[in-house]
MIVOKE-820714 format. One record per atom (N, C-alpha, C, O): residue in three letters; x, y, z. Coordinates in steps of 0.02 Angstrom, whole numbers, plus 50000, padded with zeros to 5 digits. Layout:
BEGIN
ALAXYZ ...
end
This chain:
BEGIN
MET414185905746290 MET413815900146324 MET414305897346383 MET414895896446369 GLN414095896246439 GLN414505893546493 GLN414445886646473 GLN413945883746450 LYS415205883746489 LYS415185876546481 LYS414935872946531 LYS414845875746586 THR414775866246523 THR414665861246582 THR415155857546604 THR415485853846567 ILE415245858146670 ILE415855853146690 ILE415505848146745 ILE415155849746793 ASN415655842746729 ASN415365836846771 ASN415695837046832 ASN416305837246835 ASN415265837046891 ASN415575838346958 ASN415815831846994 ASN415855831547055 ASN415985826446949 ASN416285821246986 ASN417085819446950 ASN417435814746969 LEU417235823446903 LEU417945824046873 LEU418425827246911 LEU418395833146926 ILE418895823546926 ILE419485825246963 ILE420115824946931 ILE420365819446923 ALA420405830446911 ALA421055829946872 ALA421655830646911 ALA421725835946941 ILE422165825446916 ILE422745825946956 ILE423305827346909 ILE423425824746855 CYS423635832246941 CYS424185835346891 CYS424805837446934 CYS424745838446994 SER425435838146899 SER426035840446938 SER426445843046888 SER426365841146830 GLY426975848046907 GLY427375850946860 GLY427965847146865 GLY428415847946823 ALA428025842546919 ALA428685838846930 ALA428595831246914 ALA428035828846913 LYS429105827746902 LYS429135821446885 LYS429305817246946 LYS429635819746991 SER429115811546950 SER429295807347008 SER429105810347071 SER429505809947118 ILE428525813647078 ILE428285817147143 ILE427685812447176 ILE427465813647232 GLY427445806847134 GLY426975803447162 GLY426255804847140 GLY425765803147173 LYS426235807847083 LYS425705809547055 LYS425095803447041 LYS424515803547061 THR425405798747002 THR425075792746987 THR424905788747046 THR424345786447055 TRP425395787947088 TRP425245783847151 TRP424705787947194 TRP424265784647222 PHE424715794047199 PHE424235797247230 PHE423515796347202 PHE423025795247238 ALA423505796847138 ALA422905795547094 ALA422515789347119 ALA421955789247143 SER422955783947106 SER422685776547110 SER422465775547189 SER421985772047205 SER422875778947232 SER422785778247305 SER422065780047320 SER421665776347349 LEU421935787547293 LEU421425790547304 LEU420715786347280 LEU420185786747310 CYS420835782847226 CYS420275779047198 CYS420125773747247 CYS419535772647256 GLN420575770247281 GLN420495765647324 GLN420235768047390 GLN419895764447427 ALA420415774447406 ALA420105777247471 ALA419345778447455 ALA418915777847498 PHE419225779947395 PHE418495781047381 PHE418125774447384 PHE417525774447398 SER418415769347373 SER418015763947368 SER418005760547446 SER417535756947465 LEU418545762047484 LEU418445759847556 LEU417845763847587 LEU417505761547633 LEU417745770147559 LEU417215774047588 LEU416495772747553 LEU416005776247562 GLY416525767947516 GLY415765765947483 GLY415765769347424 GLY415205768847400 GLN416225773247381 GLN416065776847327 GLN416355773347269 GLN416915770847274 LYS415975772847212 LYS416225769147159 LYS416645774047117 LYS416425779647102 SER417235771947099 SER417675777347056 SER418055773647004 SER418205767747013 LEU418205777046948 LEU418585775446898 LEU419285778746885 LEU419285784846882 PHE419855775646878 PHE420385779246872 PHE420485779146797 PHE420405774146763 PHE420645784546778 PHE420805785146698 PHE421475788546684 PHE421585794446697 ASP421935783846654 ASP422645785746629 ASP422595790946577 ASP422415788946521 ALA422725797046585 ALA422825801846524 ALA423585804246528 ALA423785809346499 ASP423995800146567 ASP424685801946564 ASP425135795846521 ASP425485797446474 GLY425075790046541 GLY425465786046516 GLY426165786346545 GLY426215785846606 GLY426745786946507 GLY427365788546534 GLY427655781846566 GLY427365776446562 VAL428195782846596 VAL428635776346618 VAL428285773546679 VAL428055767846677 GLU428245777346732 GLU427905773746791 GLU427105775346791 GLU426835778346837 ASN426805773146741 ASN426065774046741 ASN425745769146788 ASN426095765446823 ILE425075768846790 ILE424685765146826 ILE424785756946817 ILE424705752946864 ALA424945755546760 ALA425015748546729 ALA425665746846758 ALA425685741246783 TYR426155750046759 TYR426855749346785 TYR426725748346856 TYR426875742846879 GLN426465752946894 GLN426415753046972 GLN426015747047001 GLN426145744247055 LEU425555745546961 LEU425095738846984 LEU425175732846955 LEU424785728346972 GLY425675731746908 GLY425845726946877 GLY425345724046825 GLY425375717846817 LEU424925727346789 LEU424425726246749 LEU424705724046679 LEU425195726446650 LYS424305718846657 LYS424555715346595 LYS424425720046536 LYS423975724246542 SER424775719746479 SER424625723546423 SER424045722246379 SER423895716546361 SER423715727746361 SER423065728146330 SER423055731646267 SER423335737146266 PRO422785729546212 PRO422665733946158 PRO422115738946167 PRO422085743246123 LEU421685739146214 LEU421025742446217 LEU421115749746218 LEU420685753346193 TYR421625752046243 TYR421655759946253 TYR421815762346179 TYR421555767646160 HIS422245758946134 HIS422275761146068 HIS421715760346027 HIS421615764245980 GLU421295755346041 GLU420695753146005 GLU420195758446027 GLU419705759245991 VAL420245761846078 VAL419745766646091 VAL419965773446063 VAL419555777646044 LEU420655774446063 LEU420845780746017 LEU420765780645950 LEU420655785745919 LYS420815774445922 LYS420605773945846 LYS419845773545832 LYS419625773645775 GLY419455773045888 GLY418765773145873 GLY418465767045857 GLY417935766745825 ARG418835761245881 ARG418635754445865 ARG418215751545913 ARG417805746945903 THR418355754645970 THR417915751046032 THR417705756746074 THR417945762146059 THR417285756446125 THR417095760946173 THR417485759946242 THR417815755046262 LEU417355765846270 LEU417665766546341 LEU417445759546388 LEU417845756246420 ASN416765758246384 ASN416385753646425 ASN416885747546408 ASN417105744346456 ASN417075745546341 ASN417375738946345 ASN418105739146357 ASN418425733846349 ALA418435745146377 ALA419115746646394 ALA419195745446467 ALA419755744346490 VAL418655745446505 VAL418665745446579 VAL418905739146604 VAL418695733746584 TYR419425740046657 TYR419675734746698 TYR419555735646762 TYR419695741046788 PHE419265730546798 PHE419155730646866 PHE419755729246903 PHE420035724146885 TYR419995732346945 TYR420545730946991 TYR420305728247054 TYR420165732047100 SER420245721247061 SER419875718247107 SER420195719247184 SER419845718547234 LYS420835720647186 LYS421235721647241 LYS420965728647276 LYS420825728847336 GLY420905734047236 GLY420785740547261 GLY420035742347256 GLY419785747247283 LYS419645737047211 LYS418895738447203 LYS418725744347171 LYS418215747447185 PHE419135746047124 PHE418945751447081 PHE419135751247007 PHE419685748646993 ASP418765753746957 ASP418885753146893 ASP419515757046855 ASP419655762746872 ILE419845753946807 ILE420405758746776 ILE420295757746696 ILE420055752646673 ILE420445761946667 ILE420655762946597 ILE421315765246595 ILE421525770646615 TYR421685759646562 TYR422465761646562 TYR422815761346504 TYR422595758246456 ALA423325764246502 ALA423865763346439 ALA424275757546465 ALA424245755746523 ASN424715754446414 ASN425165749446430 ASN425765752346476 ASN425905758346474 SER426095748246515 SER426645750046553 SER427225753046504 SER427525750346458 SER427285759146531 SER427975763146500 SER427775765846435 SER428175766246389 GLU427105768046430 GLU426945769246348 GLU426465776546367 GLU426135777346419 ASN426535780646317 ASN426135786646322 ASN425805787746244 ASN426035791246200 PRO425205783646242 PRO424925782946182 PRO424515789346153 PRO424385789546093 LEU424335794246194 LEU424055801046182 LEU424565804546135 LEU424315808046091 SER425275804046138 SER425765807246095 SER425845804446031 SER426235806945991 SER425495799246017 SER425505794745963 SER424935797045909 SER425005796045848 TYR424395800045936 TYR423855801545895 TYR423765808745884 TYR424075812645920 PRO423355811045836 PRO423175818045818 PRO422745820745886 PRO422355817545922 ILE422965827845892 ILE422585830045954 ILE421775829545955 ILE421415829746005 GLY421575828845893 GLY420805827945891 GLY420535821745920 GLY419955821245941 ARG420995816745922 ARG420855810545956 ARG420785811546033 ARG420305809146064 THR421295815346063 THR421285816746131 THR420685821446145 THR420475821146203 GLN420405825046108 GLN419855828846119 GLN419175825546130 GLN418755826946172 ILE419155820146075 ILE418625815846077 ILE418685811846137 ILE418175810546169 LEU419255809646158 LEU419265804046213 LEU419085808446281 LEU418765806046327 ALA419325814646280 ALA419105817846336 ALA418295819546356 ALA417975819746409 CYS418135820646285 CYS417265820646283 CYS416995813846301 CYS416525813546340 ASP417225808746277 ASP416965802746301 ASP416995800646372 ASP416565797246402 VAL417615803246400 VAL417615802046470 VAL417125806046508 VAL416785803446551 LYS417085811446494 LYS416575815746525 LYS415855813746515 LYS415435815246558 ASN415665810346458 ASN414985807546449 ASN414925800046488 ASN414405797646510 PHE415535797446490 PHE415555791046532 PHE415535791746612 PHE415415787346653 SER415675797946623 SER415765798446708 SER415155797646737 SER415195796446797 HIS414495798046710 HIS413995798346744 HIS413895791146780 HIS413465790346823 LEU414305786146757 LEU414225778446789 LEU414585778646855 LEU414515773446888 TYR414935783146880 TYR415275783946937 TYR415205790046980 TYR415025795446957 ARG415345788947042 ARG415285794947096 ARG415945798747081 ARG415885804847088 HIS416625796147061 HIS417175799747056 HIS417475796646989 HIS417455790646977 VAL417735800946951 VAL418255799146902 VAL418825802346911 VAL418835808446903 VAL419335799246927 VAL420095802546947 VAL420435802046882 VAL420485796446858 ILE420685807346850 ILE421145807146790 ILE421765809646811 ILE421895814846840 ASP422215804246788 ASP423015805646790 ASP423235808946733 ASP423375806046681 CYS423285816146744 CYS423545820846687 CYS424255819946657 CYS424635816746693 SER424455821646611 SER425155820646576 SER425665826446607 SER425425831946621 ASN426275825146615 ASN426725829846631 ASN427025832046569 ASN427155837946561 ASP427145827746526 ASP427515828846462 ASP427125831846403 ASP427395835346361 ASN426465830346403 ASN426065831946341 ASN425575837546361 ASN425015836446383 GLN425845844146351 GLN425515848746382 GLN424825850946349 GLN424405853846382 ILE424745849546288 ILE424125850246257 ILE423585845446287 ILE423035847446305 ALA423775839246290 ALA423375833646321 ALA423175835446383 ALA422575835446395 GLN423625837246433 GLN423535840646504 GLN422985844846499 GLN422445843346525 ASN423085850546465 ASN422575856046454 ASN421895853046435 ASN421395855046465 ILE421845848346388 ILE421105845446369 ILE420805842646431 ILE420225844046446 PHE421165838646466 PHE420875835746521 PHE420745839646586 PHE420255838646622 LEU421275844746599 LEU421155849046644 LEU420495853146632 LEU420105854646678 ASN420395855046560 ASN419775858946551 ASN419135855346569 ASN418655859046579 THR419015848246575 THR418505845146598 THR418305843946664 THR417755841846680 ALA418815845346706 ALA418775843946779 ALA418345849946822 ALA418315856046811 HIS418085846446868 HIS417815850946923 HIS418285852546978 HIS418375858147002 TYR418555846946995 TYR419175847447051 TYR419735846347013 TYR419755842146967 THR420295850647032 THR421005849447012 THR421405848947067 THR421385852947113 ILE421825843547065 ILE422355842347122 ILE422995843647105 ILE423255839847064 VAL423355848647130 VAL424115848547113 VAL424545845447165 VAL424565847147224 ILE424895840647137 ILE425345836547181 ILE426075839847186 ILE426355840947132 MET426385841247243 MET426925845647251 MET427395841947299 MET427185837347335 GLY428065844147297 GLY428545841547350 GLY428595847547390 GLY428155851947391 SER429205847747427 SER429245851847479 SER429935857147474 SER430125861047517 ASN430225855947411 ASN430835860047389 ASN430655866247355 ASN430075867347336 LEU431165870547347 LEU430995876147312 LEU430755875147238 LEU430305878747215 LYS431065870047199 LYS430885868547131 LYS430185866547126 LYS429825868647080 ASP429975862647172 ASP429405859447181 ASP428865865447197 ASP428315865147168 LEU428975869747232 LEU428555875847250 LEU428435879947185 LEU427875882147173 GLN428985880847140 GLN428935884647083 GLN428575880947025 GLN428295883746978 GLN428605875347034 GLN428215870746970 GLN427505870246999 GLN427075870046956 ALA427295869847061 ALA426615869947086 ALA426335876447068 ALA425785876547040 TYR426695882447080 TYR426405888447051 TYR426215889146987 TYR425665891446973 GLN426675887346939 GLN426565886246871 GLN425985882546858 GLN425595884146813 GLN425905877246896 GLN425295872446875 GLN424605876846887 GLN424145877146846 LEU424625880346956 LEU424105884646978 LEU423885889046922 LEU423325888846897 ASP424385893046902 ASP424425898146833 ASP424005895146789 ASP423435897246778 LEU424295889446758 LEU424055886246711 LEU423265884046707 LEU422875884546659 ILE423175881346772 ILE422435879746793 ILE421905884746778 ILE421405884146744 LYS422165890646816 LYS421845896346813 LYS421635899546741 LYS421145903146732 LYS422035897646698 LYS422045900846632 LYS421545895446584 LYS421105897546546 VAL421675888946594 VAL421415883646567 VAL420705882546587 VAL420255882146545 ASN420615882246646 ASN419915880946675 ASN419735884646739 ASN419745881646792 PRO419585890946735 PRO419535895546792 PRO418975894246835 PRO418935897146889 THR418535889846815 THR418065887746861 THR418095881946904 THR417695880646949 ALA418625878546884 ALA418775872346929 ALA418995874446996 ALA419275879847006 ILE418865869947042 ILE419095871247115 ILE419795867147123 ILE419845861147113 PRO420305871447144 PRO420975868547151 PRO421215867247216 PRO421235871547260 PHE421415860447223 PHE421715857747287 PHE422405857747278 PHE422645857947221 VAL422775857547329 VAL423525855947333 VAL423665849947388 VAL423385849847443 VAL424135844947365 VAL424295840047409 VAL425075840547421 VAL425395839547370 VAL425395841547467 VAL426135841247484 VAL426265834847499 VAL426015831947548 ASN426685832047454 ASN426885824847460 ASN427645825047481 ASN427965830147467 HIS427925820047514 HIS428625818947536 HIS428725824647580 HIS429265827347569 ALA428415827147622 ALA428635832847666 ALA428935829647725 ALA428675824647749 LEU429455832147750 LEU429745830247820 LEU429335830247881 LEU429465826547928 SER428855834247881 SER428365835147934 SER427785837547924 SER427745840847872 LEU427195837047961 LEU426615840947940 LEU426725848347947 LEU426415851947908 SER427185851547996 SER427215857847991 SER427635860347938 SER427575866347926 GLU428035857147903 GLU428435858947843 GLU427975859147786 GLU428005863547743 GLY427485853747786 GLY427045854647726 GLY426535859447726 GLY426225860647675 GLU426395863047794 GLU425905867347799 GLU426235874447786 GLU425905879147764 GLN426965874747804 GLN427315880447780 GLN427445882147712 GLN427455887847690 ILE427545876847679 ILE427565875747605 ILE426985878547567 ILE427015882647520 PHE426395875847594 PHE425815877947565 PHE425675885547576 PHE425465889047530 LYS425775888047633 LYS425695895147650 LYS426105899047605 LYS425845904047580 THR426695897647592 THR427105900647532 THR426845901147475 THR426815906547445 LEU426595895347451 LEU426265894647390 LEU425605898747389 LEU425445901847338 LEU425245898947442 LEU424705902747443 LEU424695909947447 LEU424235913747433 SER425345911647473 SER425515919247470 SER425565921647400 SER425285926747379 ALA425955917647365 ALA426215918747296 ALA425525919847254 ALA425385924647219 ASP425115914247266 ASP424475914147225 ASP424025920347241 ASP423725922647193 LYS423955923047293 LYS423615928947320 LYS423865934947285 LYS423455939347270 LYS424505935947268 LYS424865940847242 LYS424705941547161 LYS424525946647132 PHE424795935747136 PHE424955935847067 PHE424395932047029 PHE424245934146974 ILE424055925947057 ILE423625922947013 ILE422955922347034 ILE422505922946992 GLY422815921347094 GLY422075922347114 GLY421665915047102 GLY421055914747096 ALA422065909847101 ALA421705903447098 ALA421325901247161 ALA420835897547157 LYS421565903647219 LYS421285901547282 LYS421365894547294 LYS420845891447303 PRO421905891147298 PRO421905884147298 PRO421825883147377 PRO421985887247419 LYS421575877247386 LYS421405873847464 LYS421935867647469 LYS422105864147421 LEU422165866947538 LEU422645861947554 LEU422165856647578 LEU421815856747628 LEU422265850647516 LEU421815845147528 LEU422155841047584 LEU421795838247625 GLY422855840347588 GLY423155836447634 GLY423945836347623 GLY424245838747575 ILE424235832847680 ILE424995832847673 ILE425195825347681 ILE424865821847719 ILE425665822947649 ILE425865815847656 ILE426665816847669 ILE427085819447632 THR426755814147734 THR427505814347761 THR427875808747730 THR427575803647711 GLN428515809547725 GLN429075805347704 GLN428935798247738 GLN428925797647800 ASP428825793147698 ASP428735786247729 ASP429025781047681 ASP428825780547623 GLY429485777147706 GLY429855771147674 GLY429345766247652 GLY429475763147600 ARG428725764947683 ARG428325760247673 ARG427975762447600 ARG427875757847559 ILE427815768347584 ILE427685769847519 ILE428115767447463 ILE427855764647415 ARG428785768447467 ARG429265766447420 ARG429215758747413 ARG429275755747360 ASP429115755647475 ASP429015748047480 ASP428445746147439 ASP428495741047405 CYS427905749747439 CYS427285748147397 CYS427475748647328 CYS427365743847291 VAL427785754347304 VAL427965755747239 VAL428325749647204 VAL428165747747148 ILE428875746647246 ILE429345742047226 ILE428935735247217 ILE429095731147174 ASN428415734447261 ASN428085727947256 ASN427465728447217 ASN427065723647214 LYS427355734447184 LYS426785734447141 LYS426155733347175 LYS425725729947147 THR426035736047235 THR425375736347267 THR425215742647307 THR425665746747315 SER424665743747331 SER424455750147359 SER424615751047432 SER424815745947460 VAL424565755847466 VAL424715756547526 VAL424125754347569 VAL424225752747627 PHE423565754347544 PHE422975751747583 PHE423015743547575 PHE422735740347619 GLU423285740747533 GLU423415734347537 GLU423965731247581 GLU423905725547603 ARG424485735047591 ARG425095732347623 ARG425105735347686 ARG425295732047735 TYR424895742147694 TYR425005746547763 TYR424305749547770 TYR424245755547757 PRO423815746147790 PRO423155749547791 PRO423055754447841 PRO422655758947834 VAL423405753547893 VAL423365758147955 VAL423955762447968 VAL424055764948023 CYS424365763347912 CYS424965768547923 CYS424705776047913 CYS424145777447891 GLN425095779747929 GLN424905786547929 GLN424705789347862 GLN424215792847852 SER425135787347818 SER425005789447736 SER424335787547721 SER423955791747697 ALA424125781147733 ALA423415777647710 ALA422905781347740 ALA422385782647710 LYS423025783747816 LYS422505788547845 LYS422385795047822 LYS421835797747822 ALA423035798347796 ALA422995804647766 ALA422555804247699 ALA422125808447684 ILE422715799247665 ILE422375799147586 ILE421625797747603 ILE421205800447567 GLN421435794247648 GLN420735792347670 GLN420345798847692 GLN419765800247680 SER420805802547726 SER420535809247758 SER420365814347693 SER419875818047694 MET420825814147640 MET420715817747584 MET420135815947553 MET419675819847544 ALA420135810047536 ALA419565806947499 ALA418835809647532 ALA418365812347503 GLN418905807947608 GLN418225810947642 GLN418105818547630 GLN417525820647623 ARG418635822647627 ARG418515829047620 ARG418195830247545 ARG417725834247541 ILE418395827347495 ILE418095828047441 ILE417405825447436 ILE416965828847409 ILE417285820047459 ILE416565817747469 ILE416125822247504 ILE415555823147483 ASN416375825747563 ASN416015830647590 ASN415865836647556 ASN415335839747564 GLY416335838247516 GLY416315844047466 GLY416335851247504 GLY415895853147542 ASP416815854247490 ASP416975860747517 ASP416495865647484 ASP416345870647516 ASP416225864547419 ASP415745869447390 ASP415085865847387 ASP414705867147340 ASN414905861147434 ASN414315858247441 ASN414105854647376 ASN413515853547365 VAL414485853147343 VAL414345849147276 VAL414225842447288 VAL413685839847276 PHE414755839147312 PHE414795832147324 PHE414325830947390 PHE414265825247413 
end
């Protein structure tokens, strides 16, 4: 029997740490909001610089209560008024999915899929450290977005992520975002190299969603625990992310 995949589930992943995955995921949610699309950011990562850390959110027991089966996702939703999108988040510098049996993560992923009908887009920030949890959430997604940098190691890790996605969820539509590129031309060249390797060995057929060039204003936003849309709404990085959100809304496969 062919599995059903909700076409509004977007999994964000990366083989590298500190590459901007969580920052991009939250920024994408805000871009959807600016374009009139209701979205939910779901933290399936935790870790050190998770969404709670980056946005300075207060600690809450609700994520654990959901995992324990004591409350529902609906009760765990936090409305981030500055970005005008909903969040279900783990506490700062905490990775709760590693503290519970895998069965709990499987139930959680199923609950997120069932809960997703309330939103136009559900953006899932997948774990770098918990491979099993990452696979579970990648398996639910309609779109996957691999965040990569522009050096050789980042290229190798992005290749590995595409290979993983192809095995875990071959029906997903894979996108790639090149972050921290020195220039647009460098980002395009990195993607072409990745695409060439994919054609020879994987066959995932990723699409380039966009390129974000190096920008000190992004680091400033991270330090000040705010988003690029709040602090520098007309900068090139903000425009690039909004353009990517629009591409997803338009839908390359005519689904959105």
